[in-house]
C-alpha positions as CSV (number, residue, x, y, z in Angstrom):
1,M,-134.6,47.4,-45.2
2,K,-131.4,47.0,-47.2
3,K,-130.4,43.9,-45.4
4,V,-133.9,42.4,-45.9
5,G,-133.7,43.3,-49.6
6,V,-130.3,41.6,-49.9
7,C,-131.6,38.5,-48.1
8,L,-134.6,38.3,-50.4
9,V,-132.5,38.6,-53.5
10,A,-130.1,35.9,-52.2
11,A,-133.0,33.6,-51.4
12,T,-134.4,34.2,-54.9
13,V,-131.1,33.3,-56.4
14,M,-130.9,30.1,-54.3
15,L,-134.4,29.1,-55.4
16,I,-133.6,29.7,-59.1
17,A,-130.4,27.7,-58.7
18,A,-132.2,24.9,-57.0
19,S,-134.9,25.0,-59.6
20,C,-132.3,24.7,-62.4
21,G,-130.7,21.8,-60.6
22,D,-134.0,20.0,-60.5
23,D,-134.5,20.4,-64.2
24,D,-131.0,19.0,-64.8
25,T,-131.8,15.9,-62.9
26,A,-135.1,15.4,-64.6
27,S,-133.4,14.0,-67.7
28,S,-131.5,10.7,-67.5
29,S,-128.4,10.7,-69.6
30,E,-126.8,7.3,-70.1
31,P,-123.1,7.0,-70.7
32,L,-122.6,6.1,-74.3
33,T,-120.9,2.7,-74.4
34,S,-121.4,-0.5,-76.3
35,A,-122.8,-1.9,-73.0
36,T,-125.4,0.9,-73.1
37,L,-126.7,-0.2,-76.5
38,D,-126.1,-4.0,-76.4
39,G,-129.3,-6.0,-76.9
40,R,-131.5,-3.0,-77.6
41,T,-133.6,-2.1,-80.6
42,F,-134.3,1.4,-81.4
43,L,-137.1,2.7,-83.8
44,S,-136.9,6.1,-85.5
45,T,-139.4,8.6,-84.0
46,D,-138.4,11.9,-85.5
47,V,-136.1,12.8,-88.5
48,T,-134.8,16.3,-89.3
49,G,-133.1,17.0,-92.6
50,Q,-134.6,14.0,-94.4
51,T,-138.1,12.6,-95.2
52,L,-138.7,8.9,-94.7
53,V,-140.6,7.0,-97.4
54,K,-144.3,6.8,-96.4
55,D,-145.1,4.0,-93.9
56,T,-141.5,3.2,-93.2
57,R,-139.4,3.5,-90.0
58,I,-135.8,2.8,-89.3
59,N,-135.3,-0.2,-87.1
60,L,-131.8,-0.1,-85.5
61,R,-130.6,-3.0,-83.4
62,F,-127.3,-3.4,-81.4
63,D,-126.0,-6.9,-80.6
64,G,-122.5,-7.1,-79.0
65,D,-120.2,-5.1,-81.3
66,Q,-122.6,-5.4,-84.3
67,L,-125.5,-3.3,-85.5
68,S,-128.2,-3.9,-88.0
69,A,-130.6,-1.5,-89.7
70,V,-133.7,-2.1,-91.9
71,A,-136.3,0.4,-93.1
72,G,-138.6,-1.4,-95.4
73,C,-136.1,-2.8,-98.0
74,N,-132.7,-4.3,-97.5
75,T,-131.0,-5.1,-94.2
76,M,-127.6,-3.7,-93.5
77,T,-125.1,-5.0,-90.9
78,G,-121.7,-4.2,-89.6
79,G,-119.4,-3.6,-86.7
80,Y,-119.4,-0.5,-84.7
81,T,-117.4,1.2,-81.8
82,I,-118.0,4.2,-79.6
83,D,-115.4,7.0,-79.7
84,G,-116.4,9.5,-77.0
85,D,-119.8,10.6,-78.2
86,V,-119.3,9.5,-81.8
87,L,-120.7,6.3,-83.3
88,K,-118.1,4.7,-85.6
89,V,-119.5,2.2,-88.1
90,G,-117.2,0.2,-90.5
91,A,-118.3,-1.1,-93.9
92,L,-121.8,-2.3,-94.0
93,A,-122.8,-5.6,-95.6
94,Q,-126.2,-5.3,-97.2
95,T,-128.7,-7.7,-98.6
96,R,-129.4,-7.3,-102.4
97,M,-133.1,-7.3,-102.8
98,A,-134.4,-5.2,-105.6
99,C,-136.4,-2.3,-104.2
100,D,-138.4,0.7,-105.5
101,E,-136.2,3.7,-106.3
102,D,-137.4,5.6,-103.2
103,L,-136.6,2.7,-100.9
104,T,-133.2,2.1,-102.6
105,A,-132.3,5.8,-102.1
106,Q,-133.4,5.6,-98.5
107,D,-131.1,2.6,-97.9
108,A,-128.2,4.6,-99.3
109,W,-129.0,7.5,-97.1
110,I,-129.2,5.3,-94.0
111,A,-125.9,3.7,-94.8
112,E,-124.4,7.2,-95.3
113,L,-125.7,8.3,-91.9
114,L,-124.5,5.3,-90.0
115,T,-121.0,5.4,-91.6
116,G,-120.7,9.1,-91.4
117,S,-119.5,9.2,-87.8
118,P,-122.7,10.7,-86.4
119,K,-122.7,12.2,-82.8
120,A,-124.6,9.9,-80.6
121,T,-126.4,10.4,-77.3
122,V,-128.8,8.5,-75.2
123,V,-131.1,10.5,-72.9
124,D,-134.3,9.1,-71.3
125,D,-134.0,6.0,-73.5
126,V,-134.0,8.2,-76.6
127,L,-131.0,7.6,-79.0
128,T,-130.0,10.6,-81.1
129,L,-127.7,10.4,-84.1
130,A,-126.7,13.7,-85.6
131,T,-124.6,14.9,-88.5
132,D,-124.3,18.4,-89.9
133,A,-127.2,17.7,-92.3
134,T,-129.4,15.3,-90.3
135,T,-130.7,14.5,-86.9
136,V,-132.6,11.3,-86.2
137,K,-134.2,10.4,-82.9
138,F,-134.9,6.8,-81.9
139,G,-137.0,5.5,-79.1
140,D,-136.2,2.3,-77.3
141,R,-138.6,-0.3,-78.8
142,E,-139.5,-1.7,-75.4
143,K,-140.4,1.8,-74.2
144,I,-142.4,3.2,-77.1
145,N,-144.4,0.1,-78.2
146,N,-146.5,-1.7,-75.8
147,A,-149.2,-3.2,-78.0
148,S,-147.4,-6.5,-78.5
149,P,-143.9,-8.1,-78.3
150,L,-143.8,-8.0,-82.1
151,D,-144.2,-4.3,-82.6
152,G,-141.2,-2.7,-84.2
153,Q,-139.5,-6.0,-84.8
154,A,-137.9,-7.4,-88.0
155,F,-137.2,-11.1,-88.5
156,T,-135.3,-13.1,-91.1
157,I,-137.4,-15.9,-92.5
158,V,-135.6,-19.2,-91.9
159,S,-137.9,-21.9,-93.2
160,L,-141.5,-22.9,-93.9
161,E,-142.7,-26.4,-92.9
162,S,-146.0,-27.3,-94.6
163,D,-147.7,-30.6,-95.0
164,G,-144.7,-32.5,-93.7
165,A,-142.2,-30.8,-96.1
166,T,-139.7,-28.1,-95.0
167,T,-138.4,-25.5,-97.4
168,Q,-135.5,-23.2,-96.6
169,A,-136.2,-19.5,-97.2
170,P,-134.2,-17.8,-99.9
171,E,-131.7,-15.1,-99.1
172,N,-133.2,-11.7,-98.2
173,A,-136.6,-13.0,-97.1
174,Y,-137.9,-11.4,-93.9
175,L,-140.9,-10.0,-92.1
176,G,-141.3,-6.8,-90.2
177,Y,-144.1,-5.7,-87.8
178,D,-144.9,-2.1,-87.1
179,D,-147.9,-0.1,-86.0
180,G,-150.7,-2.5,-87.1
181,H,-149.0,-3.5,-90.3
182,V,-146.8,-6.4,-91.5
183,F,-144.2,-6.1,-94.2
184,V,-142.9,-9.1,-96.0
185,A,-139.9,-9.5,-98.3
186,T,-140.3,-12.9,-100.0
187,G,-136.9,-12.9,-101.6
188,C,-138.3,-11.7,-104.8
189,N,-141.3,-9.4,-104.3
190,R,-142.5,-7.2,-101.3
191,G,-145.9,-7.1,-99.7
192,F,-147.8,-5.2,-97.1
193,A,-150.9,-6.1,-95.0
194,E,-152.8,-5.0,-92.0
195,L,-152.1,-6.9,-88.8
196,K,-153.9,-7.6,-85.6
197,V,-152.1,-9.1,-82.6
198,T,-153.6,-10.7,-79.5
199,D,-151.8,-12.5,-76.7
200,D,-150.8,-15.4,-78.8
201,T,-152.3,-15.0,-82.2
202,V,-151.7,-12.7,-85.3
203,N,-154.3,-12.1,-87.9
204,I,-152.9,-11.0,-91.3
205,G,-155.3,-9.3,-93.7
206,P,-155.2,-9.5,-97.5
207,M,-151.7,-8.7,-98.8
208,G,-150.7,-6.3,-101.4
209,L,-147.7,-7.6,-103.4
210,T,-145.4,-6.1,-105.9
211,L,-145.4,-7.8,-109.3
212,K,-141.8,-8.5,-110.2
213,A,-141.2,-11.6,-112.3
214,C,-139.5,-14.4,-110.2
215,A,-137.7,-17.5,-111.2
216,D,-139.8,-20.6,-111.0
217,E,-138.3,-21.8,-107.7
218,L,-138.8,-18.4,-106.1
219,N,-142.3,-18.1,-107.5
220,T,-143.3,-21.4,-105.9
221,W,-141.8,-20.3,-102.6
222,E,-143.5,-17.0,-102.8
223,Q,-146.9,-18.4,-103.4
224,A,-146.5,-20.9,-100.5
225,L,-145.3,-18.1,-98.1
226,V,-148.0,-15.6,-99.1
227,G,-150.7,-18.3,-98.9
228,F,-149.5,-19.3,-95.4
229,L,-149.5,-15.7,-94.2
230,Q,-153.3,-15.3,-94.3
231,G,-155.8,-15.4,-91.5
232,D,-155.1,-16.4,-88.0
233,L,-151.7,-17.7,-87.0
234,K,-150.4,-18.7,-83.6
235,Y,-147.2,-17.1,-82.7
236,A,-144.5,-18.0,-80.1
237,L,-141.6,-15.7,-79.3
238,S,-138.6,-17.1,-77.5
239,G,-135.5,-14.9,-77.2
240,D,-134.6,-14.1,-80.8
241,D,-136.7,-17.0,-82.3
242,L,-140.2,-16.5,-83.6
243,T,-142.6,-19.2,-85.0
244,L,-145.9,-18.7,-86.7
245,S,-148.1,-21.7,-87.0
246,N,-151.5,-23.0,-88.2
247,D,-153.1,-26.3,-88.8
248,T,-151.0,-26.8,-92.0
249,G,-147.5,-25.9,-90.9
250,T,-145.0,-23.6,-89.2
251,L,-142.9,-20.6,-90.3
252,T,-139.7,-20.2,-88.5
253,L,-138.0,-16.8,-88.2
254,K,-135.1,-15.2,-86.4
255,L,-134.7,-11.7,-85.1
256,I,-132.6,-9.5,-87.3
């Protein structure tokens, strides 16, 4: 009987060990290298230690040895390296669009997070950045958004061609798409609208716009842009290039 008991205990231990081994292999941890991150866009899914401004989400894109981040206001870009399990980010260049105080503070916090040498891991396509004060989890855009190719993307506005004339966009103008909404920074004001996407068409609803006074040239551009971004627009996405078009013209954009 003692021998049987010993065998049963040994078998139980082996089963527990095997069970633990299965749990370990259930998660897929990727080696953290620039190659692991290159060409991927991550969207914040959970933030501990900080509260994001309502209806905003951090869009973090890696391209070669450069990263860019945007979360509803300015876009920041800079070089990065991986040191063991630490993300090392140098000085960040940032657009200079005037934003509400809460968005300005959020930009400053994101810059502090990225340049603060956060510990970084990628497990099951989830990127985690952690400091002593904050932990942010990001999902791979291609894994967490399946509604349309535009979900979670942010694009710099390049130009607007309308009635045969082409106008180059001012600095800091961009569009972002996320969870049924479109965000537009005109280069002066900012606007939000509901968005519906089909296979090759976007429908943008009435846009709410901030009311900052703009210079005459910017005001003319803004009115033309906001007027264009109404109703049904055909879209075509090719690599990093996006075009929106209707019977009157074409808006050209480039992935941030």
